[in-house]
PDB file of N, CA, C and O in Angstrom:
ATOM      1  N   MET A   1     -69.749 -35.037 -20.416  1.00  0.00           N
ATOM      2  CA  MET A   1     -68.814 -34.230 -19.687  1.00  0.00           C
ATOM      3  C   MET A   1     -67.675 -35.109 -19.123  1.00  0.00           C
ATOM      4  O   MET A   1     -67.923 -36.213 -18.639  1.00  0.00           O
ATOM      5  N   ILE A   2     -66.493 -34.633 -19.186  1.00  0.00           N
ATOM      6  CA  ILE A   2     -65.372 -35.305 -18.631  1.00  0.00           C
ATOM      7  C   ILE A   2     -64.910 -34.463 -17.458  1.00  0.00           C
ATOM      8  O   ILE A   2     -64.497 -33.319 -17.647  1.00  0.00           O
ATOM      9  N   ALA A   3     -64.969 -35.000 -16.262  1.00  0.00           N
ATOM     10  CA  ALA A   3     -64.533 -34.274 -15.065  1.00  0.00           C
ATOM     11  C   ALA A   3     -63.056 -34.668 -14.832  1.00  0.00           C
ATOM     12  O   ALA A   3     -62.721 -35.843 -14.680  1.00  0.00           O
ATOM     13  N   CYS A   4     -62.163 -33.602 -14.811  1.00  0.00           N
ATOM     14  CA  CYS A   4     -60.801 -33.871 -14.681  1.00  0.00           C
ATOM     15  C   CYS A   4     -60.262 -33.450 -13.268  1.00  0.00           C
ATOM     16  O   CYS A   4     -60.703 -32.447 -12.707  1.00  0.00           O
ATOM     17  N   GLY A   5     -59.355 -34.196 -12.744  1.00  0.00           N
ATOM     18  CA  GLY A   5     -58.879 -33.936 -11.384  1.00  0.00           C
ATOM     19  C   GLY A   5     -57.968 -32.703 -11.247  1.00  0.00           C
ATOM     20  O   GLY A   5     -57.890 -32.107 -10.172  1.00  0.00           O
ATOM     21  N   ASP A   6     -57.309 -32.339 -12.293  1.00  0.00           N
ATOM     22  CA  ASP A   6     -56.378 -31.214 -12.284  1.00  0.00           C
ATOM     23  C   ASP A   6     -56.150 -30.567 -13.654  1.00  0.00           C
ATOM     24  O   ASP A   6     -56.724 -31.022 -14.643  1.00  0.00           O
ATOM     25  N   GLN A   7     -55.334 -29.528 -13.735  1.00  0.00           N
ATOM     26  CA  GLN A   7     -55.098 -28.906 -15.013  1.00  0.00           C
ATOM     27  C   GLN A   7     -54.303 -29.793 -15.954  1.00  0.00           C
ATOM     28  O   GLN A   7     -54.514 -29.747 -17.166  1.00  0.00           O
ATOM     29  N   ALA A   8     -53.390 -30.603 -15.419  1.00  0.00           N
ATOM     30  CA  ALA A   8     -52.583 -31.496 -16.279  1.00  0.00           C
ATOM     31  C   ALA A   8     -53.536 -32.505 -16.992  1.00  0.00           C
ATOM     32  O   ALA A   8     -53.374 -32.753 -18.187  1.00  0.00           O
ATOM     33  N   GLU A   9     -54.467 -33.050 -16.307  1.00  0.00           N
ATOM     34  CA  GLU A   9     -55.399 -34.009 -16.891  1.00  0.00           C
ATOM     35  C   GLU A   9     -56.255 -33.266 -17.928  1.00  0.00           C
ATOM     36  O   GLU A   9     -56.488 -33.774 -19.024  1.00  0.00           O
ATOM     37  N   THR A  10     -56.727 -32.039 -17.568  1.00  0.00           N
ATOM     38  CA  THR A  10     -57.509 -31.280 -18.514  1.00  0.00           C
ATOM     39  C   THR A  10     -56.764 -31.073 -19.828  1.00  0.00           C
ATOM     40  O   THR A  10     -57.271 -31.306 -20.925  1.00  0.00           O
ATOM     41  N   ASP A  11     -55.490 -30.604 -19.634  1.00  0.00           N
ATOM     42  CA  ASP A  11     -54.649 -30.366 -20.816  1.00  0.00           C
ATOM     43  C   ASP A  11     -54.444 -31.612 -21.672  1.00  0.00           C
ATOM     44  O   ASP A  11     -54.578 -31.577 -22.895  1.00  0.00           O
ATOM     45  N   ARG A  12     -54.123 -32.685 -21.017  1.00  0.00           N
ATOM     46  CA  ARG A  12     -53.862 -33.953 -21.751  1.00  0.00           C
ATOM     47  C   ARG A  12     -55.032 -34.413 -22.546  1.00  0.00           C
ATOM     48  O   ARG A  12     -54.902 -34.796 -23.709  1.00  0.00           O
ATOM     49  N   LEU A  13     -56.186 -34.377 -21.919  1.00  0.00           N
ATOM     50  CA  LEU A  13     -57.434 -34.815 -22.603  1.00  0.00           C
ATOM     51  C   LEU A  13     -57.897 -33.843 -23.715  1.00  0.00           C
ATOM     52  O   LEU A  13     -58.390 -34.268 -24.761  1.00  0.00           O
ATOM     53  N   TRP A  14     -57.727 -32.547 -23.464  1.00  0.00           N
ATOM     54  CA  TRP A  14     -58.058 -31.522 -24.437  1.00  0.00           C
ATOM     55  C   TRP A  14     -57.258 -31.719 -25.674  1.00  0.00           C
ATOM     56  O   TRP A  14     -57.793 -31.716 -26.783  1.00  0.00           O
ATOM     57  N   THR A  15     -55.953 -31.895 -25.494  1.00  0.00           N
ATOM     58  CA  THR A  15     -54.960 -31.988 -26.592  1.00  0.00           C
ATOM     59  C   THR A  15     -55.374 -33.323 -27.401  1.00  0.00           C
ATOM     60  O   THR A  15     -55.520 -33.285 -28.623  1.00  0.00           O
ATOM     61  N   ALA A  16     -55.543 -34.433 -26.699  1.00  0.00           N
ATOM     62  CA  ALA A  16     -55.941 -35.648 -27.320  1.00  0.00           C
ATOM     63  C   ALA A  16     -57.183 -35.560 -28.182  1.00  0.00           C
ATOM     64  O   ALA A  16     -57.235 -36.023 -29.321  1.00  0.00           O
ATOM     65  N   LEU A  17     -58.199 -34.928 -27.562  1.00  0.00           N
ATOM     66  CA  LEU A  17     -59.557 -34.930 -28.215  1.00  0.00           C
ATOM     67  C   LEU A  17     -59.584 -33.879 -29.384  1.00  0.00           C
ATOM     68  O   LEU A  17     -60.392 -34.040 -30.299  1.00  0.00           O
ATOM     69  N   THR A  18     -58.776 -32.874 -29.380  1.00  0.00           N
ATOM     70  CA  THR A  18     -58.790 -31.855 -30.431  1.00  0.00           C
ATOM     71  C   THR A  18     -57.842 -32.257 -31.548  1.00  0.00           C
ATOM     72  O   THR A  18     -57.888 -31.681 -32.635  1.00  0.00           O
ATOM     73  N   ALA A  19     -56.964 -33.257 -31.291  1.00  0.00           N
ATOM     74  CA  ALA A  19     -56.062 -33.658 -32.344  1.00  0.00           C
ATOM     75  C   ALA A  19     -56.701 -34.313 -33.582  1.00  0.00           C
ATOM     76  O   ALA A  19     -57.790 -34.885 -33.522  1.00  0.00           O
ATOM     77  N   ASN A  20     -55.972 -34.201 -34.704  1.00  0.00           N
ATOM     78  CA  ASN A  20     -56.418 -34.811 -35.821  1.00  0.00           C
ATOM     79  C   ASN A  20     -57.805 -34.569 -36.399  1.00  0.00           C
ATOM     80  O   ASN A  20     -58.539 -35.441 -36.864  1.00  0.00           O
ATOM     81  N   GLY A  21     -58.085 -33.164 -36.299  1.00  0.00           N
ATOM     82  CA  GLY A  21     -59.337 -32.683 -36.874  1.00  0.00           C
ATOM     83  C   GLY A  21     -60.391 -32.307 -35.824  1.00  0.00           C
ATOM     84  O   GLY A  21     -61.502 -31.939 -36.204  1.00  0.00           O
ATOM     85  N   GLY A  22     -60.109 -32.380 -34.592  1.00  0.00           N
ATOM     86  CA  GLY A  22     -60.965 -31.879 -33.522  1.00  0.00           C
ATOM     87  C   GLY A  22     -60.981 -30.373 -33.493  1.00  0.00           C
ATOM     88  O   GLY A  22     -60.136 -29.784 -34.168  1.00  0.00           O
ATOM     89  N   SER A  23     -61.840 -29.697 -32.791  1.00  0.00           N
ATOM     90  CA  SER A  23     -61.869 -28.279 -32.662  1.00  0.00           C
ATOM     91  C   SER A  23     -62.422 -27.905 -31.390  1.00  0.00           C
ATOM     92  O   SER A  23     -63.208 -28.627 -30.776  1.00  0.00           O
ATOM     93  N   GLU A  24     -61.956 -26.608 -30.924  1.00  0.00           N
ATOM     94  CA  GLU A  24     -62.463 -25.947 -29.760  1.00  0.00           C
ATOM     95  C   GLU A  24     -63.743 -25.332 -30.025  1.00  0.00           C
ATOM     96  O   GLU A  24     -63.935 -24.830 -31.133  1.00  0.00           O
ATOM     97  N   LEU A  25     -64.719 -25.310 -29.061  1.00  0.00           N
ATOM     98  CA  LEU A  25     -65.968 -24.712 -29.239  1.00  0.00           C
ATOM     99  C   LEU A  25     -66.190 -23.579 -28.239  1.00  0.00           C
ATOM    100  O   LEU A  25     -67.069 -22.743 -28.447  1.00  0.00           O
ATOM    101  N   GLY A  26     -65.389 -23.535 -27.130  1.00  0.00           N
ATOM    102  CA  GLY A  26     -65.512 -22.483 -26.133  1.00  0.00           C
ATOM    103  C   GLY A  26     -66.091 -22.987 -24.850  1.00  0.00           C
ATOM    104  O   GLY A  26     -66.804 -23.991 -24.816  1.00  0.00           O
ATOM    105  N   CYS A  27     -65.777 -22.278 -23.788  1.00  0.00           N
ATOM    106  CA  CYS A  27     -66.294 -22.609 -22.399  1.00  0.00           C
ATOM    107  C   CYS A  27     -66.079 -24.064 -21.963  1.00  0.00           C
ATOM    108  O   CYS A  27     -66.875 -24.672 -21.247  1.00  0.00           O
ATOM    109  N   GLY A  28     -64.929 -24.578 -22.455  1.00  0.00           N
ATOM    110  CA  GLY A  28     -64.662 -25.974 -22.003  1.00  0.00           C
ATOM    111  C   GLY A  28     -65.197 -27.012 -22.959  1.00  0.00           C
ATOM    112  O   GLY A  28     -64.984 -28.202 -22.727  1.00  0.00           O
ATOM    113  N   TRP A  29     -65.858 -26.641 -23.986  1.00  0.00           N
ATOM    114  CA  TRP A  29     -66.497 -27.608 -24.899  1.00  0.00           C
ATOM    115  C   TRP A  29     -65.598 -27.700 -26.107  1.00  0.00           C
ATOM    116  O   TRP A  29     -64.932 -26.735 -26.480  1.00  0.00           O
ATOM    117  N   LEU A  30     -65.584 -28.930 -26.745  1.00  0.00           N
ATOM    118  CA  LEU A  30     -64.815 -29.242 -27.877  1.00  0.00           C
ATOM    119  C   LEU A  30     -65.554 -30.305 -28.759  1.00  0.00           C
ATOM    120  O   LEU A  30     -66.481 -30.979 -28.311  1.00  0.00           O
ATOM    121  N   LYS A  31     -65.111 -30.406 -29.972  1.00  0.00           N
ATOM    122  CA  LYS A  31     -65.662 -31.434 -30.791  1.00  0.00           C
ATOM    123  C   LYS A  31     -64.508 -32.328 -31.258  1.00  0.00           C
ATOM    124  O   LYS A  31     -63.545 -31.807 -31.820  1.00  0.00           O
ATOM    125  N   ASP A  32     -64.560 -33.628 -31.054  1.00  0.00           N
ATOM    126  CA  ASP A  32     -63.482 -34.464 -31.404  1.00  0.00           C
ATOM    127  C   ASP A  32     -63.534 -34.710 -33.001  1.00  0.00           C
ATOM    128  O   ASP A  32     -64.411 -34.222 -33.713  1.00  0.00           O
ATOM    129  N   ARG A  33     -62.559 -35.469 -33.439  1.00  0.00           N
ATOM    130  CA  ARG A  33     -62.390 -35.710 -34.901  1.00  0.00           C
ATOM    131  C   ARG A  33     -63.556 -36.475 -35.541  1.00  0.00           C
ATOM    132  O   ARG A  33     -63.724 -36.446 -36.760  1.00  0.00           O
ATOM    133  N   TRP A  34     -64.398 -37.191 -34.676  1.00  0.00           N
ATOM    134  CA  TRP A  34     -65.564 -37.841 -35.159  1.00  0.00           C
ATOM    135  C   TRP A  34     -66.862 -37.045 -35.031  1.00  0.00           C
ATOM    136  O   TRP A  34     -67.957 -37.503 -35.357  1.00  0.00           O
ATOM    137  N   GLY A  35     -66.663 -35.814 -34.532  1.00  0.00           N
ATOM    138  CA  GLY A  35     -67.888 -34.969 -34.417  1.00  0.00           C
ATOM    139  C   GLY A  35     -68.662 -35.134 -33.037  1.00  0.00           C
ATOM    140  O   GLY A  35     -69.744 -34.580 -32.840  1.00  0.00           O
ATOM    141  N   VAL A  36     -68.052 -35.908 -32.131  1.00  0.00           N
ATOM    142  CA  VAL A  36     -68.673 -35.994 -30.780  1.00  0.00           C
ATOM    143  C   VAL A  36     -68.277 -34.770 -29.980  1.00  0.00           C
ATOM    144  O   VAL A  36     -67.110 -34.377 -29.978  1.00  0.00           O
ATOM    145  N   ILE A  37     -69.228 -34.172 -29.308  1.00  0.00           N
ATOM    146  CA  ILE A  37     -68.975 -32.940 -28.501  1.00  0.00           C
ATOM    147  C   ILE A  37     -68.832 -33.359 -27.089  1.00  0.00           C
ATOM    148  O   ILE A  37     -69.607 -34.162 -26.571  1.00  0.00           O
ATOM    149  N   TRP A  38     -67.788 -32.784 -26.437  1.00  0.00           N
ATOM    150  CA  TRP A  38     -67.442 -33.027 -25.065  1.00  0.00           C
ATOM    151  C   TRP A  38     -67.271 -31.720 -24.284  1.00  0.00           C
ATOM    152  O   TRP A  38     -66.930 -30.689 -24.864  1.00  0.00           O
ATOM    153  N   GLN A  39     -67.501 -31.763 -23.015  1.00  0.00           N
ATOM    154  CA  GLN A  39     -67.110 -30.674 -22.129  1.00  0.00           C
ATOM    155  C   GLN A  39     -66.003 -31.319 -21.267  1.00  0.00           C
ATOM    156  O   GLN A  39     -66.194 -32.361 -20.641  1.00  0.00           O
ATOM    157  N   VAL A  40     -64.827 -30.637 -21.270  1.00  0.00           N
ATOM    158  CA  VAL A  40     -63.733 -31.149 -20.454  1.00  0.00           C
ATOM    159  C   VAL A  40     -63.579 -30.079 -19.336  1.00  0.00           C
ATOM    160  O   VAL A  40     -63.155 -28.945 -19.562  1.00  0.00           O
ATOM    161  N   THR A  41     -63.958 -30.532 -18.108  1.00  0.00           N
ATOM    162  CA  THR A  41     -64.069 -29.642 -17.003  1.00  0.00           C
ATOM    163  C   THR A  41     -63.286 -30.042 -15.756  1.00  0.00           C
ATOM    164  O   THR A  41     -63.509 -31.099 -15.166  1.00  0.00           O
ATOM    165  N   PRO A  42     -62.383 -29.180 -15.385  1.00  0.00           N
ATOM    166  CA  PRO A  42     -61.694 -29.511 -14.026  1.00  0.00           C
ATOM    167  C   PRO A  42     -62.674 -29.488 -12.923  1.00  0.00           C
ATOM    168  O   PRO A  42     -63.494 -28.573 -12.841  1.00  0.00           O
ATOM    169  N   THR A  43     -62.625 -30.466 -12.063  1.00  0.00           N
ATOM    170  CA  THR A  43     -63.568 -30.551 -10.922  1.00  0.00           C
ATOM    171  C   THR A  43     -63.466 -29.292 -10.057  1.00  0.00           C
ATOM    172  O   THR A  43     -64.457 -28.960  -9.406  1.00  0.00           O
ATOM    173  N   ARG A  44     -62.345 -28.568  -9.999  1.00  0.00           N
ATOM    174  CA  ARG A  44     -62.186 -27.429  -9.218  1.00  0.00           C
ATOM    175  C   ARG A  44     -63.237 -26.307  -9.762  1.00  0.00           C
ATOM    176  O   ARG A  44     -63.798 -25.534  -8.986  1.00  0.00           O
ATOM    177  N   LEU A  45     -63.437 -26.295 -11.099  1.00  0.00           N
ATOM    178  CA  LEU A  45     -64.428 -25.326 -11.598  1.00  0.00           C
ATOM    179  C   LEU A  45     -65.817 -25.608 -11.018  1.00  0.00           C
ATOM    180  O   LEU A  45     -66.557 -24.701 -10.639  1.00  0.00           O
ATOM    181  N   LEU A  46     -66.120 -26.834 -10.969  1.00  0.00           N
ATOM    182  CA  LEU A  46     -67.496 -27.165 -10.477  1.00  0.00           C
ATOM    183  C   LEU A  46     -67.580 -26.780  -8.966  1.00  0.00           C
ATOM    184  O   LEU A  46     -68.620 -26.304  -8.511  1.00  0.00           O
ATOM    185  N   GLU A  47     -66.528 -26.982  -8.231  1.00  0.00           N
ATOM    186  CA  GLU A  47     -66.454 -26.525  -6.813  1.00  0.00           C
ATOM    187  C   GLU A  47     -66.635 -25.032  -6.717  1.00  0.00           C
ATOM    188  O   GLU A  47     -67.401 -24.569  -5.873  1.00  0.00           O
ATOM    189  N   LEU A  48     -65.982 -24.280  -7.524  1.00  0.00           N
ATOM    190  CA  LEU A  48     -66.070 -22.841  -7.513  1.00  0.00           C
ATOM    191  C   LEU A  48     -67.451 -22.270  -7.831  1.00  0.00           C
ATOM    192  O   LEU A  48     -67.971 -21.391  -7.143  1.00  0.00           O
ATOM    193  N   VAL A  49     -68.006 -22.805  -8.890  1.00  0.00           N
ATOM    194  CA  VAL A  49     -69.309 -22.282  -9.353  1.00  0.00           C
ATOM    195  C   VAL A  49     -70.506 -22.696  -8.508  1.00  0.00           C
ATOM    196  O   VAL A  49     -71.585 -22.110  -8.596  1.00  0.00           O
ATOM    197  N   THR A  50     -70.281 -23.753  -7.660  1.00  0.00           N
ATOM    198  CA  THR A  50     -71.383 -24.193  -6.781  1.00  0.00           C
ATOM    199  C   THR A  50     -71.072 -23.864  -5.330  1.00  0.00           C
ATOM    200  O   THR A  50     -71.843 -24.276  -4.464  1.00  0.00           O
ATOM    201  N   GLY A  51     -70.022 -23.167  -5.006  1.00  0.00           N
ATOM    202  CA  GLY A  51     -69.774 -22.736  -3.698  1.00  0.00           C
ATOM    203  C   GLY A  51     -70.749 -21.830  -3.065  1.00  0.00           C
ATOM    204  O   GLY A  51     -71.553 -21.183  -3.736  1.00  0.00           O
ATOM    205  N   PRO A  52     -70.681 -21.774  -1.703  1.00  0.00           N
ATOM    206  CA  PRO A  52     -71.660 -20.927  -0.987  1.00  0.00           C
ATOM    207  C   PRO A  52     -71.539 -19.373  -1.225  1.00  0.00           C
ATOM    208  O   PRO A  52     -72.528 -18.660  -1.056  1.00  0.00           O
ATOM    209  N   ASP A  53     -70.349 -18.855  -1.611  1.00  0.00           N
ATOM    210  CA  ASP A  53     -70.209 -17.472  -1.935  1.00  0.00           C
ATOM    211  C   ASP A  53     -70.697 -17.147  -3.405  1.00  0.00           C
ATOM    212  O   ASP A  53     -69.958 -17.327  -4.373  1.00  0.00           O
ATOM    213  N   ARG A  54     -71.862 -16.702  -3.504  1.00  0.00           N
ATOM    214  CA  ARG A  54     -72.519 -16.591  -4.783  1.00  0.00           C
ATOM    215  C   ARG A  54     -71.780 -15.513  -5.682  1.00  0.00           C
ATOM    216  O   ARG A  54     -71.700 -15.683  -6.899  1.00  0.00           O
ATOM    217  N   ASP A  55     -71.254 -14.423  -5.067  1.00  0.00           N
ATOM    218  CA  ASP A  55     -70.474 -13.539  -5.858  1.00  0.00           C
ATOM    219  C   ASP A  55     -69.168 -14.161  -6.437  1.00  0.00           C
ATOM    220  O   ASP A  55     -68.785 -13.922  -7.582  1.00  0.00           O
ATOM    221  N   ARG A  56     -68.566 -14.907  -5.637  1.00  0.00           N
ATOM    222  CA  ARG A  56     -67.285 -15.583  -6.045  1.00  0.00           C
ATOM    223  C   ARG A  56     -67.669 -16.611  -7.155  1.00  0.00           C
ATOM    224  O   ARG A  56     -67.005 -16.658  -8.190  1.00  0.00           O
ATOM    225  N   ALA A  57     -68.732 -17.430  -6.948  1.00  0.00           N
ATOM    226  CA  ALA A  57     -69.220 -18.300  -7.962  1.00  0.00           C
ATOM    227  C   ALA A  57     -69.521 -17.615  -9.296  1.00  0.00           C
ATOM    228  O   ALA A  57     -69.195 -18.129 -10.366  1.00  0.00           O
ATOM    229  N   ALA A  58     -70.142 -16.460  -9.203  1.00  0.00           N
ATOM    230  CA  ALA A  58     -70.514 -15.705 -10.439  1.00  0.00           C
ATOM    231  C   ALA A  58     -69.291 -15.261 -11.141  1.00  0.00           C
ATOM    232  O   ALA A  58     -69.221 -15.365 -12.366  1.00  0.00           O
ATOM    233  N   ARG A  59     -68.300 -14.761 -10.421  1.00  0.00           N
ATOM    234  CA  ARG A  59     -67.047 -14.354 -11.080  1.00  0.00           C
ATOM    235  C   ARG A  59     -66.350 -15.489 -11.755  1.00  0.00           C
ATOM    236  O   ARG A  59     -65.842 -15.328 -12.865  1.00  0.00           O
ATOM    237  N   ALA A  60     -66.306 -16.692 -11.090  1.00  0.00           N
ATOM    238  CA  ALA A  60     -65.722 -17.862 -11.635  1.00  0.00           C
ATOM    239  C   ALA A  60     -66.411 -18.287 -12.919  1.00  0.00           C
ATOM    240  O   ALA A  60     -65.757 -18.564 -13.925  1.00  0.00           O
ATOM    241  N   LEU A  61     -67.743 -18.338 -12.876  1.00  0.00           N
ATOM    242  CA  LEU A  61     -68.555 -18.713 -14.081  1.00  0.00           C
ATOM    243  C   LEU A  61     -68.328 -17.747 -15.273  1.00  0.00           C
ATOM    244  O   LEU A  61     -68.165 -18.148 -16.425  1.00  0.00           O
ATOM    245  N   ALA A  62     -68.331 -16.407 -14.896  1.00  0.00           N
ATOM    246  CA  ALA A  62     -68.139 -15.418 -15.934  1.00  0.00           C
ATOM    247  C   ALA A  62     -66.794 -15.527 -16.583  1.00  0.00           C
ATOM    248  O   ALA A  62     -66.663 -15.198 -17.763  1.00  0.00           O
ATOM    249  N   SER A  63     -65.830 -15.951 -15.904  1.00  0.00           N
ATOM    250  CA  SER A  63     -64.410 -15.978 -16.416  1.00  0.00           C
ATOM    251  C   SER A  63     -64.273 -17.028 -17.550  1.00  0.00           C
ATOM    252  O   SER A  63     -63.375 -16.882 -18.379  1.00  0.00           O
ATOM    253  N   ILE A  64     -65.085 -18.030 -17.620  1.00  0.00           N
ATOM    254  CA  ILE A  64     -64.928 -19.045 -18.637  1.00  0.00           C
ATOM    255  C   ILE A  64     -65.502 -18.666 -19.949  1.00  0.00           C
ATOM    256  O   ILE A  64     -65.297 -19.367 -20.940  1.00  0.00           O
ATOM    257  N   GLY A  65     -66.246 -17.534 -19.996  1.00  0.00           N
ATOM    258  CA  GLY A  65     -66.914 -17.093 -21.220  1.00  0.00           C
ATOM    259  C   GLY A  65     -65.969 -16.883 -22.432  1.00  0.00           C
ATOM    260  O   GLY A  65     -66.366 -17.084 -23.580  1.00  0.00           O
ATOM    261  N   ASN A  66     -64.751 -16.488 -22.157  1.00  0.00           N
ATOM    262  CA  ASN A  66     -63.876 -16.233 -23.244  1.00  0.00           C
ATOM    263  C   ASN A  66     -62.806 -17.293 -23.398  1.00  0.00           C
ATOM    264  O   ASN A  66     -61.836 -17.082 -24.127  1.00  0.00           O
ATOM    265  N   MET A  67     -62.956 -18.455 -22.716  1.00  0.00           N
ATOM    266  CA  MET A  67     -61.965 -19.465 -22.710  1.00  0.00           C
ATOM    267  C   MET A  67     -62.389 -20.534 -23.714  1.00  0.00           C
ATOM    268  O   MET A  67     -63.583 -20.769 -23.904  1.00  0.00           O
ATOM    269  N   GLY A  68     -61.453 -21.159 -24.332  1.00  0.00           N
ATOM    270  CA  GLY A  68     -61.735 -22.431 -24.939  1.00  0.00           C
ATOM    271  C   GLY A  68     -61.527 -23.506 -23.975  1.00  0.00           C
ATOM    272  O   GLY A  68     -62.490 -23.919 -23.328  1.00  0.00           O
ATOM    273  N   LYS A  69     -60.327 -24.015 -23.813  1.00  0.00           N
ATOM    274  CA  LYS A  69     -59.932 -24.946 -22.739  1.00  0.00           C
ATOM    275  C   LYS A  69     -59.984 -24.210 -21.388  1.00  0.00           C
ATOM    276  O   LYS A  69     -59.508 -23.078 -21.298  1.00  0.00           O
ATOM    277  N   ILE A  70     -60.525 -24.798 -20.382  1.00  0.00           N
ATOM    278  CA  ILE A  70     -60.610 -24.109 -19.069  1.00  0.00           C
ATOM    279  C   ILE A  70     -59.187 -24.077 -18.508  1.00  0.00           C
ATOM    280  O   ILE A  70     -58.461 -25.072 -18.503  1.00  0.00           O
ATOM    281  N   ASN A  71     -58.826 -22.862 -18.030  1.00  0.00           N
ATOM    282  CA  ASN A  71     -57.583 -22.690 -17.301  1.00  0.00           C
ATOM    283  C   ASN A  71     -57.932 -22.379 -15.869  1.00  0.00           C
ATOM    284  O   ASN A  71     -58.301 -21.254 -15.532  1.00  0.00           O
ATOM    285  N   ILE A  72     -57.810 -23.393 -15.025  1.00  0.00           N
ATOM    286  CA  ILE A  72     -58.297 -23.231 -13.657  1.00  0.00           C
ATOM    287  C   ILE A  72     -57.582 -22.155 -12.853  1.00  0.00           C
ATOM    288  O   ILE A  72     -58.167 -21.547 -11.957  1.00  0.00           O
ATOM    289  N   ALA A  73     -56.296 -21.919 -13.181  1.00  0.00           N
ATOM    290  CA  ALA A  73     -55.618 -20.848 -12.468  1.00  0.00           C
ATOM    291  C   ALA A  73     -56.229 -19.408 -12.800  1.00  0.00           C
ATOM    292  O   ALA A  73     -56.365 -18.540 -11.938  1.00  0.00           O
ATOM    293  N   GLU A  74     -56.568 -19.255 -14.081  1.00  0.00           N
ATOM    294  CA  GLU A  74     -57.274 -18.044 -14.417  1.00  0.00           C
ATOM    295  C   GLU A  74     -58.708 -18.001 -13.750  1.00  0.00           C
ATOM    296  O   GLU A  74     -59.117 -16.922 -13.320  1.00  0.00           O
ATOM    297  N   VAL A  75     -59.415 -19.039 -13.661  1.00  0.00           N
ATOM    298  CA  VAL A  75     -60.680 -19.073 -13.069  1.00  0.00           C
ATOM    299  C   VAL A  75     -60.565 -18.789 -11.559  1.00  0.00           C
ATOM    300  O   VAL A  75     -61.419 -18.101 -11.000  1.00  0.00           O
ATOM    301  N   GLU A  76     -59.517 -19.310 -10.894  1.00  0.00           N
ATOM    302  CA  GLU A  76     -59.289 -18.980  -9.517  1.00  0.00           C
ATOM    303  C   GLU A  76     -59.028 -17.487  -9.245  1.00  0.00           C
ATOM    304  O   GLU A  76     -59.581 -16.898  -8.317  1.00  0.00           O
ATOM    305  N   ARG A  77     -58.164 -16.901 -10.093  1.00  0.00           N
ATOM    306  CA  ARG A  77     -57.934 -15.549 -10.063  1.00  0.00           C
ATOM    307  C   ARG A  77     -59.147 -14.645 -10.191  1.00  0.00           C
ATOM    308  O   ARG A  77     -59.307 -13.655  -9.477  1.00  0.00           O
ATOM    309  N   ALA A  78     -60.009 -15.041 -11.153  1.00  0.00           N
ATOM    310  CA  ALA A  78     -61.184 -14.277 -11.388  1.00  0.00           C
ATOM    311  C   ALA A  78     -62.148 -14.430 -10.171  1.00  0.00           C
ATOM    312  O   ALA A  78     -62.718 -13.452  -9.687  1.00  0.00           O
ATOM    313  N   ALA A  79     -62.302 -15.666  -9.708  1.00  0.00           N
ATOM    314  CA  ALA A  79     -63.180 -15.917  -8.458  1.00  0.00           C
ATOM    315  C   ALA A  79     -62.692 -15.053  -7.303  1.00  0.00           C
ATOM    316  O   ALA A  79     -63.507 -14.527  -6.545  1.00  0.00           O
ATOM    317  N   ASP A  80     -61.344 -14.892  -7.150  1.00  0.00           N
ATOM    318  CA  ASP A  80     -60.823 -14.097  -6.040  1.00  0.00           C
ATOM    319  C   ASP A  80     -60.931 -12.606  -6.334  1.00  0.00           C
ATOM    320  O   ASP A  80     -60.525 -11.787  -5.510  1.00  0.00           O
ATOM    321  N   GLY A  81     -61.469 -12.242  -7.489  1.00  0.00           N
ATOM    322  CA  GLY A  81     -61.579 -10.800  -7.826  1.00  0.00           C
ATOM    323  C   GLY A  81     -60.425 -10.156  -8.388  1.00  0.00           C
ATOM    324  O   GLY A  81     -60.410  -8.929  -8.493  1.00  0.00           O
ATOM    325  N   ALA A  82     -59.396 -10.907  -8.781  1.00  0.00           N
ATOM    326  CA  ALA A  82     -58.204 -10.354  -9.352  1.00  0.00           C
ATOM    327  C   ALA A  82     -58.310 -10.071 -10.847  1.00  0.00           C
ATOM    328  O   ALA A  82     -57.351  -9.594 -11.454  1.00  0.00           O
TER     329      ALA A  82
END
């Protein structure tokens, strides 16, 4: 797992690792061009899914089910119930 400090770092690493033959696998997982599998995860996602509000955490976790690369703004909106 690669823990990223923000969306910009997530985007940069995602782009680099999926370039030249890499592929998205879903839920923040990808396969690089050499076949190594990585999970590229913003640390904010980890904070949201492990927070004390279990309903908010569940909404955050459920929101990544249809994502390839994690979009933390979308996860935040889902966690907030929007």
